[in-house]
C-alpha positions as CSV (number, residue, x, y, z in Angstrom):
1,M,-7.1,163.3,-99.5
2,S,-5.7,160.0,-100.0
3,D,-2.1,161.8,-100.7
4,E,-2.7,163.4,-97.0
5,S,-4.0,159.9,-95.7
6,D,-0.9,158.1,-97.2
7,L,1.2,160.9,-95.9
8,Q,-0.3,160.8,-92.2
9,K,0.4,157.1,-92.5
10,E,4.1,157.4,-93.3
11,Q,5.0,159.4,-90.5
12,D,3.0,157.7,-87.9
13,A,5.2,154.7,-89.8
14,L,8.1,157.0,-89.3
15,R,7.5,157.9,-85.4
16,K,7.1,153.9,-84.7
17,K,9.9,153.1,-86.0
18,L,11.8,156.1,-84.2
19,E,10.6,154.8,-81.0
20,D,11.5,151.1,-81.8
21,L,15.5,152.5,-82.7
22,T,15.0,155.2,-79.5
23,L,14.5,152.4,-77.0
24,E,17.3,149.7,-78.7
25,H,19.4,152.4,-78.9
26,R,18.7,153.2,-75.5
27,D,19.2,149.3,-74.4
28,L,22.8,149.0,-76.0
29,D,23.9,152.1,-74.1
30,E,22.8,149.9,-71.2
31,L,24.8,147.1,-71.6
32,L,27.5,148.7,-73.6
33,T,27.7,150.8,-69.9
34,L,27.8,147.0,-68.0
35,A,30.0,145.5,-70.2
36,S,32.4,148.2,-70.1
37,G,32.9,147.4,-66.5
38,S,33.3,143.9,-66.6
39,P,36.8,142.1,-67.1
40,S,35.6,139.0,-69.1
41,V,34.2,141.2,-72.0
42,D,34.5,139.9,-75.1
43,M,36.3,143.1,-77.1
44,L,35.0,141.9,-80.6
45,Q,31.4,141.5,-79.2
46,F,31.8,144.7,-77.7
47,Q,33.0,146.6,-80.3
48,R,30.1,145.2,-82.8
49,L,27.9,146.6,-80.5
50,K,29.0,150.0,-80.1
51,K,29.4,150.3,-84.3
52,R,25.3,149.0,-84.2
53,K,24.7,151.8,-81.9
54,L,26.1,154.3,-84.1
55,A,24.1,152.9,-87.1
56,I,21.2,152.8,-85.1
57,K,22.0,156.7,-84.4
58,D,22.4,157.3,-87.8
59,E,19.2,156.1,-88.5
60,I,17.4,157.7,-86.0
61,R,18.9,161.2,-87.3
62,K,17.8,160.1,-90.8
63,I,14.4,159.6,-89.5
64,H,14.7,163.0,-87.7
65,S,15.1,164.9,-90.9
66,R,12.6,163.2,-92.6
67,I,9.8,164.1,-90.0
68,L,11.1,167.4,-89.4
69,P,12.9,168.5,-92.6
70,D,15.0,171.4,-92.0
71,I,13.6,174.7,-93.1
72,I,15.5,177.4,-95.0
73,A,14.2,180.9,-94.8
């Protein structure tokens, strides 16, 4: 019974982390969109934000695969 409870807690924690990362990814996307239209954008900072956005996307994929693992039939 404790294993099921632990598994549920882990799933809940992963879902919360996924929600937080999705929100951060969306915020970065909006920020990058606004910055790309600005003539005074700091390109180094812009590239760092893009890199962070990609890292978040990778982490989101990893969490998705842990929550819903591929089932090979």
